C-alpha positions in Angstrom: -26.9 -46.0 25.7 -29.4 -46.5 22.8 -29.5 -44.9 19.5 -32.8 -43.0 20.6 -31.2 -42.1 23.7 -27.6 -41.3 22.0 -29.6 -38.7 19.0 -32.0 -37.3 22.1 -28.3 -36.3 23.7 -27.5 -34.5 20.7 -30.4 -32.7 20.5 -30.5 -31.5 24.2 -26.9 -30.6 23.6 -27.8 -28.2 20.5 -31.0 -27.0 22.2 -28.6 -25.8 24.9 -26.3 -23.9 21.8 -29.2 -22.6 20.2 -32.0 -20.8 22.2 -35.7 -20.3 21.3 -34.7 -22.4 18.0 -36.4 -25.5 18.8 -38.1 -26.2 15.9 -34.6 -25.8 13.8 -33.1 -28.0 16.0 -35.5 -30.9 14.8 -35.4 -30.2 11.6 -31.7 -30.4 11.2 -31.4 -33.9 13.5 -34.7 -35.0 10.2 -32.0 -34.0 7.7 -29.4 -36.1 9.5 -31.1 -39.0 10.2 -33.1 -39.0 6.7 -29.5 -38.7 4.9 -30.8 -35.6 3.0 -29.5 -32.2 2.1 -30.9 -29.2 3.7 -31.3 -25.4 2.6 -31.1 -23.1 5.4 -32.6 -19.7 5.3 -32.9 -16.6 7.3 -32.3 -13.4 8.0 -28.1 -12.4 9.3 -27.7 -13.0 12.9 -30.5 -15.5 13.2 -27.8 -18.7 14.1 -28.0 -20.2 10.8 -24.4 -21.0 10.9 -24.2 -21.4 15.0 -26.8 -24.5 14.3 -24.6 -26.4 11.8 -21.7 -26.0 13.8 -23.2 -27.3 17.0 -24.4 -30.6 15.6 -20.8 -31.2 14.1 -19.7 -30.1 17.1 -21.4 -32.9 19.2 -21.0 -35.7 17.0 -18.0 -37.6 16.1 -17.6 -35.8 13.1 -15.4 -33.6 10.5 -16.8 -30.4 9.9 -15.6 -28.2 7.1 -17.3 -24.7 6.2 -17.1 -23.5 2.9 -17.7 -19.6 2.7 -19.2 -18.9 -0.7 -18.0 -15.8 -2.8 -18.5 -14.4 -6.3 -14.5 -15.2 -7.1 -15.1 -18.6 -5.2 -13.6 -21.7 -8.0 -15.2 -25.5 -8.5 -11.6 -26.6 -7.8 -11.7 -24.6 -4.2 -14.9 -26.7 -3.8 -14.2 -30.4 -4.9 -10.2 -30.2 -4.7 -7.8 -30.8 -7.7 -4.7 -32.6 -9.2 -1.2 -30.8 -8.5 2.1 -32.0 -9.3 4.2 -33.2 -6.8 8.0 -34.3 -7.4 10.3 -35.6 -5.0 12.9 -38.6 -4.6 13.2 -38.9 -8.1 9.7 -39.0 -9.8 7.3 -37.3 -10.2 3.1 -37.7 -10.1 -0.2 -35.9 -10.1 -2.0 -36.3 -6.9 -5.8 -35.9 -5.9 -5.9 -32.8 -3.1 -9.0 -32.8 -1.3 -11.3 -29.5 -1.2 -13.3 -28.9 1.9 -16.3 -30.8 0.4 -14.9 -34.1 1.7 -16.0 -34.0 5.5 -19.0 -35.6 6.9 -21.0 -31.8 7.6 -20.2 -29.4 5.0 -21.5 -26.1 5.7 -22.2 -24.0 2.1 -22.2 -20.9 3.7 -24.3 -18.2 1.6 -24.4 -20.5 -1.1 -26.9 -17.8 -3.1 -23.4 -15.4 -3.7 -21.7 -18.1 -5.6 -21.8 -18.0 -9.7 -23.2 -21.0 -11.4 -20.1 -23.1 -11.9 -19.6 -23.1 -8.5 -22.8 -23.8 -7.6 -23.1 -27.1 -9.9 -19.5 -28.4 -8.1 -21.7 -29.2 -5.6 -24.5 -31.0 -7.3 -23.2 -34.4 -7.9 -21.9 -34.7 -4.3 -25.0 -33.6 -2.7 -27.0 -36.3 -5.2 -24.2 -39.1 -5.7 -22.3 -39.2 -2.9 -19.4 -38.4 -5.0 -16.9 -36.0 -7.1 -15.3 -36.5 -10.2 -12.1 -34.7 -10.7 -9.8 -35.2 -13.9 -11.6 -38.1 -14.6 -11.2 -40.1 -11.8 -14.1 -40.4 -9.1 -13.6 -39.5 -5.2 -16.1 -40.7 -2.8 -17.4 -39.2 -0.2 -17.7 -40.4 3.8 -20.6 -42.9 4.6 -21.7 -40.1 6.9 -22.0 -36.7 4.4 -24.9 -34.0 4.9 -24.7 -30.8 3.3 -26.2 -27.6 5.0 -26.5 -25.0 3.1 -27.1 -21.1 4.1 -28.5 -17.9 2.4 -29.7 -14.8 3.3 -33.2 -13.9 1.7 -32.6 -10.0 2.2 -29.4 -10.0 -0.3 -29.9 -8.9 -3.6 -26.8 -7.6 -4.8 -24.2 -9.8 -5.5 -26.3 -12.6 -5.4 -26.7 -15.7 -7.5 -30.7 -17.3 -7.1 -30.2 -21.6 -7.1 -31.9 -22.6 -10.0 -35.0 -25.2 -9.6 -32.9 -28.2 -10.4 -30.5 -27.7 -7.3 -33.0 -26.2 -5.0 -34.8 -29.6 -5.8 -31.8 -31.6 -4.7 -32.0 -30.4 -1.1 -34.2 -32.7 1.6 -35.8 -29.2 3.1 -36.1 -25.9 3.0 -35.9 -24.8 6.8 -37.0 -21.0 7.5 -35.5 -19.7 10.7 -37.3 -16.6 12.2 -37.0 -14.1 15.1 -36.4 -15.3 18.6 -39.3 -14.2 21.0 -38.2 -11.3 23.2 -37.8 -13.9 25.8 -35.4 -16.2 24.2 -33.4 -13.3 23.1 -32.9 -12.8 26.9 -32.0 -16.0 27.0 -29.0 -15.8 24.1 -27.6 -12.5 25.8 -27.2 -14.8 29.1 -25.5 -17.3 26.7 -23.5 -16.0 25.0 -21.9 -14.1 28.3 -21.7 -17.6 30.0 -19.6 -18.9 27.3 -17.4 -16.0 27.2 -17.0 -16.4 30.5 -16.9 -20.4 30.1 -13.9 -20.0 27.6 -11.7 -17.9 29.9 -11.9 -20.4 32.7 -11.3 -23.4 30.2 -7.9 -21.8 29.3 -6.9 -21.2 33.4 -8.4 -25.2 34.2 -8.3 -27.0 31.0 -11.9 -28.1 31.4 -13.1 -31.4 29.4 -15.0 -31.1 26.8 -17.7 -33.3 26.4 -17.6 -36.8 24.9 -18.8 -36.6 21.2 -22.2 -38.5 19.9 -20.7 -41.8 18.0 -21.5 -41.8 14.2 -22.5 -45.2 14.8 -25.3 -44.0 16.6 -26.8 -42.2 13.8 -26.5 -45.0 11.2 -28.4 -47.1 14.0 -31.4 -44.6 14.2 -31.1 -44.5 9.6 -31.6 -48.2 10.1 -34.6 -48.1 12.7 -36.4 -45.4 10.9 -35.8 -47.8 7.6 -38.3 -50.1 9.2 -40.6 -47.5 10.1 -44.0 -48.4 9.3 -46.0 -46.8 6.4 -49.1 -47.7 5.6 -50.6 -47.5 1.8 -53.1 -45.1 2.4 -50.0 -43.1 4.1 -48.2 -43.7 0.7 -51.2 -42.4 -1.4 -51.4 -39.5 1.1 -48.0 -38.3 -0.1 -48.3 -38.7 -3.4 -52.0 -36.7 -3.5 -50.3 -34.0 -1.7 -47.7 -33.9 -4.4 -49.9 -34.5 -6.9 -52.0 -31.5 -6.3 -49.1 -29.3 -6.9 -49.4 -30.5 -9.8 -52.6 -30.4 -10.6 -54.2 -27.8 -8.3 -57.3 -27.0 -10.8 -58.6 -30.6 -9.5 -59.3 -28.9 -6.1 -59.7 -25.2 -6.2 -60.0 -22.2 -8.9 -58.0 -20.4 -5.9 -55.1 -22.4 -5.9 -55.0 -23.1 -9.8 -54.3 -19.2 -9.8 -51.7 -19.5 -7.4 -49.4 -22.5 -8.6 -47.3 -21.8 -11.6 -45.0 -25.1 -11.1 -45.6 -28.1 -8.9 -43.3 -30.5 -7.1 -41.1 -33.2 -8.7 -41.5 -36.8 -7.6 -38.1 -35.9 -5.1 -41.1 -34.6 -3.0 -42.7 -37.7 -2.4 -39.5 -39.4 -1.4 -38.7 -36.2 0.9 -42.2 -36.6 2.3 -41.6 -40.3 2.9 -38.0 -39.8 4.5 -39.0 -36.9 6.3 -42.0 -38.1 7.9 -40.3 -41.8 9.3 -37.5 -39.3 10.7 -40.3 -37.2 12.3 -42.3 -40.5 14.0 -39.2 -42.1 15.0 -38.3 -38.8 16.6 -41.6 -38.5 18.4 -40.9 -42.6 19.6 -43.4 -44.0 16.9 -42.7 -46.7 14.9 -45.3 -45.8 12.4 -46.2 -42.9 10.2 -48.5 -40.6 11.0 -50.9 -37.9 9.6 -49.4 -35.5 11.9 -45.9 -36.3 11.2 -46.5 -35.3 7.0 -48.4 -32.2 8.3 -45.6 -31.1 10.8 -43.3 -31.6 7.8 -44.9 -30.6 4.5 -44.1 -26.9 4.5 -40.3 -27.6 4.6 -40.5 -30.2 1.6 -42.9 -28.0 -0.7 -41.2 -24.6 0.3 -38.6 -24.4 -2.1 -40.3 -27.0 -4.7 -43.7 -24.8 -5.6 -43.3 -22.3 -7.9 -45.6 -19.2 -7.4 -47.8 -17.9 -10.3 -47.1 -13.7 -10.7 -50.9 -13.5 -9.1 -49.9 -15.2 -5.9 -46.5 -13.1 -6.1 -48.8 -9.9 -6.6 -51.0 -10.6 -3.6 -47.8 -11.1 -1.3 -48.5 -14.9 -0.8 -45.6 -17.6 0.5 -45.6 -20.9 -0.3 -46.4 -21.7 2.9 -49.8 -20.1 2.9 -50.4 -21.9 -0.4 -49.4 -25.4 1.2 -51.8 -24.9 3.9 -54.5 -24.7 1.4 -53.5 -27.5 -0.3 -52.9 -29.7 3.4 -57.0 -28.5 3.7 -58.0 -29.6 0.4 -56.5 -32.6 0.2 -58.4 -35.5 1.8 -56.6 -36.8 5.0 -56.1 -41.1 4.8 
């Protein structure tokens, strides 16, 4: 079975566990294939945690969940040195924390203080953790998927812009249509019945997708053709967030701070992954437009005027896409 077949098998399995969130499943796969970290935001009960767990369950990967709370310490995430005695010897030994896994779910990341959030930065960006002067490297397959609830205000610590920028994409999860919600009820009921039967019959679990399929897919995505005109389109979209007055006075009044060069890199990575999932070996403007909102959503700082008018980053991105010329 080819890497593409195995990745689409993974997509199908995830879709069976998450009803009505097709776009979210696709974004999780793009993050995995583009080797980036994702920030997943949505109201409570919209399957944020379930989506990440479904991916890890169907991968041959170690899964770790960190429940962020105000009293969490950095060492609770990264691990710490412990003093061990035995056999007439004694030594300090590093005890790895939950960050040392393949798929790390940072649940409700905005409920932890700044020191704990900062503990993730090195792991997310450098794929390593330094404790007591010693550097410990992450596994080759490593991705952080952080969740946060937008309505929680009391006891939360908003992520600083520097950390937000390190997430490849900011994925929004919305309420499902009523028809899909009926399917969710049936799905959960069926899972309960299946779990009850499996305890009696020892039903075999599905064979997980091998990590090698992810690495093979990444290799194919790395050689996906990106024309020079498309590269300029990436840069033009990002540059438009920094110099909006060049496009329109209205756009200039909406944007306070534009996106960093990481946005251009993210557009390139995510567009290539989106094209690969679509079965193409080249990037099309449609790929860029499909993922632009997820790339810009957490990188554009809106002005007070835009916030007062009730505008969202997605609406500002729509205006940018409309004004920037296609290649």
